[in-house]
C-alpha positions, 0 to 999 in steps of 0.5 A: 500500500502506498503512503497517503498524501505522497504521490508515487514516483513510479506508476503501475497498475494495481486493479485488475480488469474485473474491478472495472467490469464485475458486478460482484466487485461493484457490489463490494464497492457499494458495501465497503467503499461508498458506504464510508465516503462523502458525496455532494448533496447541494448548496447550503443556500438551499437549507436556510429555513427550518424544514429545508432539505436536500437529498443525495444518493451516495452509493446505494444510500439515499440520504437527506440533509435538513435544517432543524428548528434549532438551526442545526444541519443534520443528515439522515437516511431517507428511510421511514423506520416503519416499512422503509418508504422514502420519506421525502421526495428526491431533490429539495423542498421543505417538510414543515415542522416535522417529517411525515411518511406519506405511507402511514404517517409516522411522524419524525421531528427535524432532529430525527426523533420519532414523534407520532404513530397513528393508532399506536396503542392498538397497533403498536402497544410495545413500540419504543419510540426512542429506538425508532428514530431516523437512521443518522448520517453525517453532514458537512459544509465546505465552501458553501457546498453540502456533503453527506456521508452514510455513516454517523459521526463523521467529520468532513475535515478528515475527508478533505485531508488538507484540500481546505488549505488550497481551495479555490476563491470562487464564491458560488453565492456571489452576484459576480457569478451566474448559475447555468440553471440546468444540471447537465447529466451525461450517461456514460457507458463506463465504470466510474473508475475509468472516468475518474482515472481519465480525469487524473491522467496528466499524460493524455492532456497534450494528445487527446485534448491537443485542440481543446486544452492544448496540453500541458505535456506530462512534464508541465502539469502536476497532481498533488495528493491530499488524503484520498483526494487530488488537486491539479495544476499547470506548471507551464510557467516555471515554478508558478502554478496555474489553474488553467493550461496556457493554451486555454488562457490565451484563447480566453484572452483572445476571445476577451472573455470576462473573468470573475473578479474574485477568481482572477489571481493565481494560487489555486488549483484547476481541478479538484478530485474529491474521492470518490465521486466529486469533481470540481473545476475552477478557473477565472471564468467559471466554476463547476461541480460534477458528481458521478453516480455509479449505476452499475459496473459499466454505466455511470451518470455524471451530473454537472452544475456550472456557475460562470461570469455573466458574459461567459454564461451568455455564450454557453447556450442550452443543454439542448445545444450540447453534443449528444443531447437526447430529448427523450431522456434529457441526458447527454449520450454517446448514442446521440452524437451527430458528429465524431466526438473528436470533431466537436471541439468539446473536451468533455465529449473527448473524455467520454469518447475514450472512457467508453472505448476503454470500457469496451476494451476491458472485455477483450482477452488481449486487454492488458496494461503495459508500463505506465508513465511515471510522474505526478504529471503523468500516470502516477496519480492513477496508481495513487487513486487505485491504492485508495480504492484498494484500501477500502476494498480489503 
């Protein structure tokens, strides 16, 4: 097992092909990995008043974060203790002063305690209300974002592992930024780890993304490790670290794209991979949070939410204009590409393209991994990530 917080100099493959294709392995991930890690739920501005809630799916668990009458933010499993019905509708809303199961009207306080049971004396004369409160989970707020964990009594700072010391300057509640207004969902025919590994592969930037990101090459970018998490920087400008490739910066300046005033200066990372399923991209023009939802061993949904400077957002268009938009499902799918993905001038489409090609290749009897490219700006981050996965899968 590798040292935590230390990127290995040598890159090598740890996980076997079945880790990316086997439903049995995926079931183990749900049991041993996702059940113990954090997932993005939403924004703290969605949880201002008592009874305000947001839901999130973390592995097989459906969780809810809710604001209590005492102002405290709590998280519970979205499961009634009577018959297991989902208590609140998925998304966000307000429950009022209590949480009432729609099935049999078992009623819980905003603190999770069981308050009322219809016909309790005749139907449940021996019911112990104190023992039937909602199953607790954990909740934490970081930079205005709400994260939840299926296990109780977990600390979000422990999970961040030092990322909080190298954070982005973006304030998603600032008037300088505009919410895209639509959550863009990609349906990807690949294992979640295939997509994660593509995102942290610094070796491919100069090749797959030659015309969209323009690199940098493996010797001019770097990933730093923070606990199970990783943060990316361009190092094209000598010792200075940048949050965007020079190619992108030159193009955005050429197009006179307006920067977000509080995000103009250097000093923060461009990509934050928060293990296991949250991907944050920060730059002077925009900010995005993408969440992977592993559906099966070979299907992953990617939900992306974007904020940007007003002028940049006005050029973005609608989700309907994006390559692969399927009007029936409202999702982006490779089956609906109308041109070759490498001709779309969209780096996300390029990434989905190669991730799905990788997933198909994993089934070949000839599939194998040769020597990986050493270095924190090459493929050593894959080795670090796989080590993190393996630690949970003992």
